[in-house]
LODREN-370358 format. One record per residue: residue number from 1; residue in three letters; z, y, x of N, C-alpha, C in turn. Coordinates in steps of 0.1 Angstrom, whole numbers. Example, Ala and Ser with C-alpha at 12.3 -4.5 7.8 and 13.67 -1.06 7.14 Angstrom:
2
(1,'ala',(78,-57,132),(78,-45,123),(78,-33,132)) (2,'ser',(71,-22,128),(71,-11,137),(79,0,129)) 
This chain:
344
(1,'met',(267,194,-444),(263,207,-449),(254,214,-439)) (2,'pro',(242,218,-443),(232,224,-434),(237,237,-428)) (3,'phe',(232,239,-416),(236,252,-409),(227,263,-412)) (4,'asp',(232,275,-411),(224,287,-414),(213,289,-403)) (5,'ile',(201,291,-407),(190,292,-397),(192,303,-387)) (6,'his',(199,314,-392),(202,325,-383),(210,321,-371)) (7,'his',(217,310,-371),(224,306,-359),(215,303,-348)) (8,'leu',(203,299,-351),(194,295,-340),(189,306,-332)) (9,'phe',(191,318,-337),(185,330,-330),(196,339,-323)) (10,'gly',(208,332,-322),(219,339,-314),(225,351,-321)) (11,'gln',(223,353,-334),(229,364,-341),(244,363,-342)) (12,'ser',(250,375,-341),(265,375,-342),(269,371,-356)) (13,'ile',(280,363,-357),(284,359,-371),(297,366,-374)) (14,'ala',(301,377,-367),(313,383,-369),(316,387,-384)) (15,'his',(305,390,-391),(306,394,-405),(300,383,-415)) (16,'asn',(298,371,-409),(293,360,-417),(303,354,-426)) (17,'asp',(301,353,-439),(311,347,-448),(307,332,-451)) (18,'gly',(298,326,-443),(294,313,-445),(305,303,-442)) (19,'pro',(302,290,-444),(313,279,-443),(317,277,-429)) (20,'his',(309,281,-419),(312,278,-405),(315,291,-397)) (21,'ser',(320,301,-404),(323,313,-397),(337,314,-392)) (22,'ala',(341,324,-385),(353,325,-377),(366,324,-386)) (23,'his',(365,328,-399),(376,328,-408),(382,314,-409)) (24,'lys',(374,304,-407),(379,290,-408),(390,287,-398)) (25,'lys',(391,295,-387),(401,293,-377),(415,294,-384)) (26,'lys',(417,302,-395),(429,303,-401),(434,290,-408)) (27,'glu',(425,280,-409),(429,267,-415),(437,259,-405)) (28,'tyr',(438,263,-392),(444,255,-382),(456,263,-376)) (29,'val',(466,255,-372),(478,260,-364),(476,253,-351)) (30,'phe',(474,261,-340),(471,255,-327),(484,253,-318)) (31,'asp',(484,242,-311),(494,240,-301),(487,244,-288)) (32,'asn',(492,253,-281),(485,259,-269),(485,250,-257)) (33,'lys',(492,239,-257),(492,230,-246),(478,223,-245)) (34,'val',(471,224,-234),(458,218,-232),(460,203,-229)) (35,'ile',(452,195,-237),(453,180,-236),(440,175,-229)) (36,'gly',(431,184,-227),(418,180,-220),(411,192,-216)) (37,'ala',(403,191,-205),(396,203,-201),(384,199,-193)) (38,'gly',(373,208,-194),(361,206,-186),(358,220,-181)) (39,'gly',(346,221,-174),(343,234,-168),(342,245,-178)) (40,'tyr',(336,242,-190),(334,253,-200),(340,249,-214)) (41,'ser',(350,240,-214),(356,236,-226),(371,232,-224)) (42,'lys',(378,232,-235),(392,226,-234),(395,220,-248)) (43,'val',(405,211,-248),(409,205,-260),(424,208,-263)) (44,'leu',(427,212,-275),(440,215,-279),(444,206,-291)) (45,'lys',(457,204,-292),(461,198,-305),(463,209,-315)) (46,'ala',(460,205,-328),(461,215,-339),(465,208,-352)) (47,'lys',(472,215,-360),(475,210,-374),(465,216,-383)) (48,'trp',(458,208,-391),(447,212,-400),(454,214,-414)) (49,'lys',(457,226,-417),(464,229,-430),(456,225,-442)) (50,'ala',(443,226,-441),(434,222,-452),(435,207,-455)) (51,'arg',(440,199,-445),(441,184,-447),(456,180,-447)) (52,'gly',(464,188,-452),(478,185,-453),(486,185,-440)) (53,'gly',(482,193,-431),(488,193,-418),(485,182,-408)) (54,'met',(473,175,-411),(468,164,-403),(467,169,-388)) (55,'val',(473,162,-379),(472,165,-364),(458,161,-359)) (56,'val',(451,170,-353),(438,167,-348),(436,172,-334)) (57,'ala',(425,169,-328),(421,174,-315),(410,185,-317)) (58,'met',(412,196,-312),(402,207,-314),(396,210,-300)) (59,'lys',(383,207,-300),(375,210,-288),(369,224,-289)) (60,'ile',(372,232,-279),(367,246,-278),(357,248,-267)) (61,'val',(345,251,-271),(334,251,-261),(328,265,-260)) (62,'lys',(328,271,-248),(322,284,-246),(307,283,-248)) (63,'lys',(302,292,-255),(287,292,-259),(278,293,-247)) (64,'glu',(283,299,-236),(275,301,-224),(272,287,-218)) (65,'ala',(280,277,-222),(277,263,-217),(267,255,-225)) (66,'val',(264,260,-236),(255,253,-245),(240,257,-242)) (67,'gln',(234,248,-234),(220,252,-230),(210,251,-241)) (68,'asp',(211,242,-250),(202,240,-261),(210,242,-274)) (69,'arg',(210,254,-279),(218,257,-291),(214,249,-303)) (70,'glu',(200,248,-305),(195,241,-316),(199,227,-316)) (71,'ala',(198,220,-305),(202,206,-304),(217,204,-306)) (72,'tyr',(225,214,-301),(240,213,-303),(244,214,-318)) (73,'leu',(237,224,-325),(240,226,-339),(235,214,-347)) (74,'arg',(224,208,-343),(219,196,-350),(229,184,-349)) (75,'leu',(236,183,-337),(246,173,-335),(258,175,-343)) (76,'ile',(264,187,-342),(277,189,-349),(276,192,-364)) (77,'asp',(264,197,-368),(263,200,-383),(255,189,-390)) (78,'ser',(247,182,-384),(239,171,-390),(242,157,-386)) (79,'gly',(244,156,-372),(246,143,-367),(260,137,-370)) (80,'phe',(270,145,-368),(284,140,-370),(286,136,-384)) (81,'pro',(282,143,-394),(284,138,-408),(278,125,-411)) (82,'arg',(268,121,-404),(261,108,-406),(271,97,-402)) (83,'ile',(279,99,-392),(286,88,-385),(301,89,-385)) (84,'asn',(307,100,-390),(321,102,-388),(330,94,-398)) (85,'lys',(324,85,-406),(332,77,-415),(335,63,-408)) (86,'his',(328,60,-397),(330,47,-390),(344,47,-383)) (87,'pro',(352,37,-384),(365,37,-378),(365,37,-363)) (88,'asn',(355,33,-356),(354,32,-342),(346,43,-336)) (89,'ile',(344,54,-343),(337,66,-338),(345,78,-339)) (90,'cys',(346,86,-328),(353,98,-327),(343,109,-328)) (91,'ala',(338,112,-341),(328,122,-343),(335,134,-349)) (92,'gly',(329,146,-348),(334,158,-353),(336,157,-368)) (93,'leu',(348,162,-373),(351,162,-387),(348,175,-393)) (94,'asp',(348,186,-385),(346,199,-390),(342,208,-378)) (95,'trp',(337,220,-381),(334,229,-370),(332,243,-375)) (96,'phe',(334,252,-366),(332,266,-369),(329,273,-356)) (97,'glu',(325,286,-357),(322,293,-345),(326,307,-345)) (98,'thr',(330,313,-334),(333,327,-333),(321,333,-324)) (99,'thr',(322,345,-321),(312,352,-313),(308,345,-300)) (100,'asn',(319,340,-293),(317,334,-280),(320,319,-279)) (101,'lys',(325,313,-289),(329,299,-288),(325,290,-300)) (102,'phe',(324,277,-298),(323,267,-308),(336,260,-309)) (103,'tyr',(341,257,-321),(353,249,-323),(349,237,-331)) (104,'val',(352,225,-326),(349,213,-332),(361,204,-334)) (105,'thr',(364,200,-346),(376,192,-349),(373,177,-348)) (106,'phe',(382,170,-340),(380,155,-338),(394,148,-342)) (107,'pro',(393,135,-345),(405,128,-346),(413,127,-333)) (108,'leu',(426,127,-333),(434,127,-321),(436,113,-317)) (109,'leu',(432,110,-304),(433,96,-298),(442,98,-286)) (110,'thr',(452,89,-285),(462,90,-275),(464,78,-266)) (111,'gly',(455,68,-267),(457,55,-260),(451,55,-246)) (112,'gly',(443,65,-242),(437,64,-228),(423,57,-228)) (113,'glu',(416,58,-217),(403,52,-216),(403,37,-214)) (114,'leu',(392,31,-218),(390,17,-215),(390,15,-200)) (115,'leu',(384,24,-193),(383,23,-178),(397,23,-172)) (116,'glu',(406,32,-178),(419,33,-173),(427,19,-175)) (117,'arg',(425,14,-187),(432,1,-190),(427,-10,-180)) (118,'leu',(414,-10,-177),(408,-20,-168),(415,-18,-154)) (119,'asn',(415,-6,-150),(420,-3,-136),(435,-4,-134)) (120,'thr',(442,-4,-145),(457,-5,-144),(462,-19,-148)) (121,'arg',(455,-26,-156),(459,-39,-161),(451,-51,-155)) (122,'gly',(440,-48,-148),(432,-58,-143),(421,-64,-152)) (123,'arg',(413,-72,-147),(401,-78,-154),(405,-84,-167)) (124,'phe',(396,-84,-176),(398,-90,-189),(394,-105,-190)) (125,'thr',(401,-112,-198),(397,-126,-201),(384,-126,-209)) (126,'glu',(377,-137,-209),(365,-138,-217),(368,-135,-232)) (127,'asp',(379,-140,-237),(382,-138,-251),(384,-123,-254)) (128,'ala',(391,-116,-245),(393,-101,-247),(380,-94,-245)) (129,'thr',(372,-98,-236),(359,-91,-234),(350,-93,-246)) (130,'lys',(350,-105,-252),(342,-107,-264),(346,-98,-275)) (131,'lys',(359,-96,-277),(364,-88,-288),(359,-73,-286)) (132,'val',(360,-68,-273),(356,-55,-270),(341,-54,-272)) (133,'met',(333,-63,-268),(318,-63,-270),(314,-62,-284)) (134,'arg',(321,-70,-293),(318,-70,-307),(319,-56,-313)) (135,'val',(330,-50,-309),(333,-36,-315),(323,-26,-309)) (136,'met',(320,-27,-296),(310,-18,-291),(296,-19,-297)) (137,'leu',(292,-32,-299),(279,-34,-304),(278,-30,-319)) (138,'asp',(288,-33,-326),(289,-29,-340),(288,-14,-342)) (139,'thr',(295,-7,-333),(295,7,-333),(281,13,-330)) (140,'leu',(275,7,-320),(262,12,-316),(251,8,-327)) (141,'ala',(253,-3,-333),(243,-7,-344),(244,3,-355)) (142,'phe',(256,8,-357),(258,18,-368),(252,32,-365)) (143,'ile',(255,37,-353),(249,50,-350),(234,49,-348)) (144,'his',(229,38,-343),(214,37,-342),(208,36,-355)) (145,'ser',(214,30,-365),(208,29,-378),(208,43,-385)) (146,'his',(216,52,-380),(217,65,-385),(210,75,-376)) (147,'gly',(201,70,-368),(192,79,-360),(199,86,-349)) (148,'ile',(209,80,-342),(215,87,-331),(216,78,-319)) (149,'ile',(211,83,-307),(212,76,-294),(223,83,-287)) (150,'his',(233,75,-282),(245,81,-276),(241,87,-262)) (151,'arg',(234,79,-254),(229,83,-241),(240,84,-230)) (152,'asp',(252,80,-233),(262,81,-222),(273,70,-224)) (153,'ile',(268,58,-226),(277,46,-228),(283,42,-214)) (154,'lys',(296,43,-213),(303,39,-201),(318,37,-205)) (155,'pro',(326,30,-197),(340,27,-201),(348,39,-202)) (156,'asp',(345,50,-196),(352,63,-197),(351,68,-211)) (157,'asn',(340,65,-218),(337,71,-231),(342,62,-243)) (158,'phe',(351,52,-240),(357,45,-251),(372,47,-249)) (159,'leu',(379,52,-259),(393,55,-259),(400,45,-268)) (160,'tyr',(413,42,-264),(422,35,-273),(429,44,-282)) (161,'arg',(430,40,-295),(436,49,-305),(450,53,-301)) (162,'thr',(458,43,-297),(472,46,-292),(475,38,-280)) (163,'lys',(486,41,-274),(490,33,-262),(493,18,-266)) (164,'glu',(496,16,-278),(500,2,-283),(488,-5,-289)) (165,'ser',(476,1,-288),(464,-5,-294),(461,-19,-288)) (166,'glu',(456,-28,-297),(451,-40,-293),(438,-38,-284)) (167,'val',(434,-49,-277),(424,-47,-267),(411,-42,-273)) (168,'asp',(408,-45,-285),(395,-41,-291),(396,-29,-301)) (169,'asp',(408,-22,-300),(410,-10,-309),(405,2,-301)) (170,'ile',(392,2,-299),(385,12,-291),(377,22,-300)) (171,'val',(375,34,-295),(368,44,-303),(358,51,-293)) (172,'leu',(345,52,-298),(335,58,-290),(336,73,-291)) (173,'ile',(336,80,-279),(337,94,-279),(326,101,-271)) (174,'asp',(326,113,-270),(317,122,-262),(302,120,-265)) (175,'phe',(299,127,-276),(285,127,-280),(277,139,-275)) (176,'gly',(283,145,-264),(278,157,-259),(263,158,-255)) (177,'ile',(258,146,-251),(243,146,-247),(236,137,-257)) (178,'ser',(242,133,-268),(235,124,-277),(222,130,-283)) (179,'lys',(213,122,-287),(201,126,-293),(201,123,-308)) (180,'val',(200,133,-316),(199,131,-330),(185,131,-335)) (181,'leu',(180,119,-340),(167,117,-344),(165,121,-358)) (182,'glu',(153,125,-362),(150,128,-376),(150,116,-385)) (183,'asp',(146,105,-379),(144,92,-387),(157,84,-386)) (184,'glu',(163,82,-398),(174,73,-399),(170,59,-403)) (185,'ser',(164,51,-394),(159,38,-398),(163,28,-387)) (186,'glu',(159,16,-389),(161,5,-379),(151,5,-368)) (187,'asp',(140,13,-369),(130,14,-360),(135,19,-346)) (188,'asp',(129,14,-335),(133,19,-322),(120,22,-314)) (189,'val',(115,33,-316),(103,37,-308),(107,44,-295)) (190,'arg',(102,39,-284),(106,45,-271),(98,58,-268)) (191,'asn',(102,68,-275),(94,81,-274),(103,92,-269)) (192,'gln',(114,89,-263),(123,99,-257),(121,100,-242)) (193,'phe',(120,113,-237),(117,114,-223),(127,123,-215)) (194,'glu',(136,130,-223),(146,138,-216),(156,130,-208)) (195,'ala',(157,132,-195),(166,125,-187),(181,130,-189)) (196,'gly',(190,120,-189),(204,124,-191),(212,111,-193)) (197,'gly',(224,111,-187),(232,99,-187),(240,98,-175)) (198,'thr',(247,86,-173),(255,84,-161),(248,73,-153)) (199,'pro',(243,77,-141),(237,67,-132),(247,55,-130)) (200,'gly',(241,43,-131),(249,31,-130),(252,25,-144)) (201,'tyr',(251,33,-154),(253,29,-168),(241,32,-176)) (202,'ala',(234,43,-173),(222,46,-180),(211,36,-177)) (203,'ala',(203,33,-187),(192,24,-185),(181,30,-175)) (204,'pro',(175,21,-167),(165,27,-157),(154,35,-163)) (205,'glu',(150,31,-175),(139,38,-181),(142,53,-185)) (206,'val',(155,56,-186),(159,70,-189),(156,79,-177)) (207,'phe',(156,73,-165),(153,82,-153),(139,79,-147)) (208,'cys',(130,73,-154),(117,70,-148),(106,76,-155)) (209,'gly',(108,84,-166),(97,91,-173),(88,82,-181)) (210,'met',(92,70,-184),(83,61,-191),(87,60,-206)) (211,'gly',(97,67,-210),(100,67,-224),(111,57,-227)) (212,'tyr',(121,61,-236),(132,52,-239),(135,54,-254)) (213,'gly',(143,44,-259),(147,45,-273),(162,41,-274)) (214,'lys',(165,36,-286),(179,33,-289),(185,22,-280)) (215,'asn',(177,12,-277),(182,1,-269),(185,5,-255)) (216,'ser',(183,17,-251),(187,22,-238),(203,22,-237)) (217,'asp',(209,24,-248),(224,23,-248),(229,9,-245)) (218,'leu',(221,-1,-248),(226,-15,-246),(228,-18,-231)) (219,'phe',(220,-11,-222),(221,-14,-208),(236,-10,-203)) (220,'gly',(241,1,-208),(254,5,-205),(265,-5,-209)) (221,'val',(262,-11,-221),(272,-21,-226),(272,-33,-217)) (222,'gly',(260,-37,-212),(259,-49,-203),(267,-46,-190)) (223,'val',(266,-34,-185),(273,-30,-172),(288,-30,-175)) (224,'ile',(292,-25,-187),(307,-26,-191),(312,-40,-191)) (225,'ala',(304,-49,-197),(308,-63,-198),(310,-69,-184)) (226,'tyr',(301,-65,-175),(303,-69,-161),(316,-64,-155)) (227,'asn',(318,-51,-157),(331,-45,-153),(343,-53,-158)) (228,'leu',(344,-55,-171),(355,-61,-177),(358,-76,-172)) (229,'leu',(347,-83,-170),(348,-97,-166),(352,-99,-152)) (230,'ser',(349,-89,-144),(351,-90,-129),(360,-80,-123)) (231,'ser',(362,-68,-129),(368,-57,-124),(360,-51,-112)) (232,'trp',(347,-54,-112),(338,-49,-102),(327,-41,-108)) (233,'ser',(319,-34,-100),(307,-28,-104),(295,-37,-99)) (234,'pro',(284,-38,-106),(273,-46,-102),(265,-39,-91)) (235,'trp',(268,-26,-88),(261,-18,-79),(269,-14,-67)) (236,'glu',(262,-12,-55),(269,-9,-43),(268,6,-40)) (237,'ser',(257,13,-45),(254,27,-42),(264,36,-49)) (238,'met',(267,48,-43),(275,58,-49),(266,71,-51)) (239,'asp',(257,73,-41),(248,85,-42),(240,84,-55)) (240,'thr',(238,95,-62),(231,95,-75),(217,89,-74)) (241,'met',(208,94,-65),(195,89,-65),(194,74,-61)) (242,'ala',(203,71,-51),(203,57,-46),(208,47,-58)) (243,'leu',(217,52,-66),(222,44,-77),(211,43,-88)) (244,'ile',(204,53,-90),(193,52,-100),(182,42,-95)) (245,'gln',(179,43,-82),(170,33,-76),(175,19,-77)) (246,'glu',(188,17,-74),(194,4,-74),(194,-2,-88)) (247,'thr',(197,6,-98),(197,0,-112),(183,-4,-116)) (248,'ala',(173,3,-111),(159,0,-115),(154,-12,-108)) (249,'his',(158,-15,-96),(152,-25,-87),(161,-38,-85)) (250,'ala',(174,-36,-85),(183,-47,-81),(186,-56,-92)) (251,'gly',(186,-69,-89),(190,-78,-99),(205,-79,-100)) (252,'ile',(211,-84,-111),(225,-85,-113),(230,-98,-106)) (253,'asn',(239,-97,-97),(245,-109,-91),(259,-111,-95)) (254,'phe',(264,-123,-95),(278,-126,-99),(285,-133,-88)) (255,'pro',(292,-125,-79),(299,-131,-67),(310,-140,-72)) (256,'pro',(311,-151,-65),(321,-162,-70),(335,-157,-70)) (257,'gly',(339,-148,-61),(353,-143,-62),(356,-135,-74)) (258,'pro',(350,-124,-77),(352,-116,-89),(350,-124,-102)) (259,'phe',(340,-133,-101),(336,-140,-113),(342,-154,-114)) (260,'glu',(352,-157,-106),(359,-170,-107),(363,-173,-121)) (261,'gly',(359,-184,-126),(363,-189,-140),(355,-183,-151)) (262,'val',(346,-174,-148),(338,-168,-159),(326,-178,-162)) (263,'ser',(324,-181,-175),(314,-190,-179),(300,-186,-177)) (264,'asp',(291,-195,-176),(277,-192,-175),(272,-185,-187)) (265,'gln',(277,-188,-198),(273,-181,-211),(276,-166,-211)) (266,'ala',(288,-163,-205),(292,-149,-204),(283,-142,-195)) (267,'lys',(279,-148,-184),(270,-142,-174),(256,-140,-181)) (268,'ala',(252,-150,-189),(239,-149,-196),(239,-137,-205)) (269,'phe',(250,-134,-211),(252,-123,-221),(249,-110,-213)) (270,'val',(255,-108,-201),(253,-96,-193),(239,-95,-190)) (271,'lys',(232,-105,-185),(218,-105,-182),(210,-101,-194)) (272,'his',(214,-106,-205),(206,-103,-218),(205,-88,-221)) (273,'leu',(216,-81,-217),(216,-66,-220),(210,-57,-209)) (274,'val',(210,-62,-197),(205,-54,-186),(191,-57,-182)) (275,'gln',(183,-64,-190),(170,-67,-187),(161,-55,-191)) (276,'pro',(148,-55,-187),(139,-44,-190),(138,-41,-205)) (277,'pro',(135,-29,-209),(136,-25,-223),(128,-33,-233)) (278,'ser',(116,-38,-229),(108,-46,-238),(114,-59,-242)) (279,'arg',(123,-64,-234),(130,-76,-236),(145,-74,-240)) (280,'arg',(150,-62,-238),(164,-59,-241),(166,-59,-256)) (281,'pro',(177,-65,-262),(178,-66,-276),(183,-52,-282)) (282,'ser',(183,-51,-295),(189,-40,-302),(204,-44,-303)) (283,'ala',(213,-35,-306),(227,-37,-308),(229,-48,-319)) (284,'lys',(222,-47,-330),(223,-56,-341),(219,-70,-336)) (285,'lys',(208,-72,-328),(204,-85,-323),(214,-90,-313)) (286,'ala',(219,-81,-304),(229,-86,-294),(241,-92,-300)) (287,'leu',(245,-88,-312),(257,-93,-318),(255,-108,-322)) (288,'gln',(242,-113,-322),(240,-127,-325),(239,-136,-313)) (289,'his',(242,-130,-301),(241,-138,-289),(251,-150,-290)) (290,'pro',(247,-162,-285),(256,-174,-286),(270,-172,-281)) (291,'trp',(271,-164,-270),(285,-162,-264),(294,-154,-274)) (292,'leu',(288,-145,-282),(296,-137,-291),(299,-145,-304)) (293,'val',(289,-152,-309),(291,-159,-322),(298,-172,-321)) (294,'gly',(297,-178,-310),(304,-191,-308),(318,-190,-303)) (295,'pro',(326,-201,-304),(339,-201,-299),(340,-199,-284)) (296,'val',(350,-193,-279),(351,-190,-265),(354,-204,-258)) (297,'glu',(346,-207,-248),(348,-219,-240),(355,-214,-227)) (298,'glu',(368,-212,-229),(376,-207,-218),(376,-217,-206)) (299,'glu',(373,-213,-194),(375,-221,-182),(388,-217,-177)) (300,'asp',(392,-223,-165),(405,-220,-159),(405,-206,-155)) (301,'gln',(414,-198,-161),(415,-184,-158),(429,-180,-153)) (302,'asp',(434,-189,-144),(447,-186,-138),(447,-174,-129)) (303,'his',(434,-170,-125),(433,-159,-116),(436,-146,-123)) (304,'ile',(435,-146,-137),(438,-134,-144),(454,-132,-143)) (305,'leu',(457,-120,-138),(471,-117,-136),(479,-116,-149)) (306,'ala',(491,-122,-149),(500,-120,-160),(507,-106,-158)) (307,'thr',(513,-101,-169),(519,-88,-169),(529,-86,-158)) (308,'his',(537,-96,-156),(548,-94,-146),(542,-95,-131)) (309,'glu',(529,-99,-130),(523,-99,-117),(516,-87,-113)) (310,'leu',(513,-78,-123),(504,-67,-121),(510,-56,-112)) (311,'glu',(524,-55,-113),(530,-44,-106),(528,-44,-91)) (312,'asn',(528,-56,-85),(527,-58,-71),(513,-61,-66)) (313,'ala',(504,-62,-76),(490,-66,-73),(482,-54,-68)) (314,'glu',(472,-56,-59),(463,-46,-54),(450,-48,-62)) (315,'leu',(448,-40,-73),(437,-42,-81),(425,-35,-76)) (316,'asp',(413,-42,-78),(401,-35,-75),(399,-24,-85)) (317,'gln',(393,-13,-81),(391,-2,-90),(376,0,-93)) (318,'val',(372,1,-106),(359,4,-110),(358,20,-110)) (319,'gln',(350,25,-101),(350,39,-99),(342,47,-110)) (320,'pro',(347,58,-115),(339,65,-125),(328,73,-118)) (321,'his',(317,75,-126),(306,83,-121),(304,95,-131)) (322,'pro',(300,107,-125),(298,118,-134),(285,117,-142)) (323,'thr',(285,123,-154),(274,123,-163),(263,133,-157)) (324,'leu',(251,128,-157),(240,137,-153),(234,143,-166)) (325,'lys',(238,156,-169),(234,162,-181),(220,166,-181)) (326,'pro',(213,167,-192),(199,171,-192),(196,184,-186)) (327,'glu',(205,193,-185),(203,206,-179),(205,206,-164)) (328,'his',(210,195,-158),(211,194,-144),(197,195,-137)) (329,'pro',(196,202,-126),(183,203,-119),(176,190,-117)) (330,'leu',(183,180,-113),(177,167,-110),(172,161,-123)) (331,'ala',(180,161,-134),(175,156,-147),(163,164,-152)) (332,'arg',(163,177,-150),(152,185,-154),(139,181,-146)) (333,'gln',(141,178,-133),(130,175,-125),(124,161,-130)) (334,'ile',(133,152,-133),(128,139,-138),(121,140,-151)) (335,'thr',(127,148,-160),(121,150,-173),(107,156,-172)) (336,'asn',(106,165,-163),(93,173,-162),(83,165,-154)) (337,'thr',(86,154,-149),(77,146,-141),(73,134,-149)) (338,'ser',(60,132,-151),(56,121,-160),(59,107,-154)) (339,'ala',(59,106,-140),(62,94,-134),(71,97,-122)) (340,'ser',(83,92,-121),(92,95,-110),(90,86,-98)) (341,'gly',(81,76,-99),(79,67,-88),(88,54,-90)) (342,'ile',(97,54,-100),(105,42,-102),(98,33,-113)) (343,'lys',(96,21,-110),(89,12,-119),(100,3,-125)) (344,'val',(99,1,-138),(108,-7,-145),(101,-20,-150)) 
């Protein structure tokens, strides 16, 4: 449903009788217990009376935190309806606004992050990693075909539906910095220049001022595959700029310890996704990689800990990194500089 053009000019909607005005708040019964929080937002559980009491997650965002109002409205009012029917996407189902806040309704997910499961249960087998990769790539192929670049693909942004979910029952979340394109096609023109994403997972071209497109999301999938197969990060740096430089210049290595028992074909898949953008595949093309379409050639994976061994094990932790949002001073500097000095 298209949004009212008056929204773009910051006019009060206190007396607006349109479909996204404050009276829609009466459709919900809120549980005041906070289940998630950020600097300018929080998430509450709510019962959606208009949907038979369906329990949902309601994200409440202070308008002062929305730097680009037009882009945000394009996402929640135009972008989400394109993709919210996909079973592995947590996109907004409904939204409304009051004078000072946006309210966005999402499906409720209770299973925790993919990153959390990795760090508490240990590295994944090749078979489990393949299952996760297929879901990730299918999900990205879907949003890309509907003209959306996620721009923040990382293991923190995939949640399990429930605590009992199978290894591949993951859902893509957090479209907060996603780019909604006008063109809903299979084309992938590298004509985006706004910097934003998570260093270490964002493709190097995102931070180099050379232009990027949909397949920038695939770089993050490659890094996640590396994480799952080894319980390690491919990068040594923690500082933001150093990490950006390392992802641009460093090759991917596969230390024998963390990658004990991992097949050459699995390593080739990782390299396939983290290569320069001109050679990096689309999500649709990546699904055809021999490692994914062929049977798993499991090597000896006795080093993968069994459930009863995990309690006393000292697991390596894959450290989370904060998202560098487009409004961050560093991201703005990169965006406004035609060439940042990083060559891809």
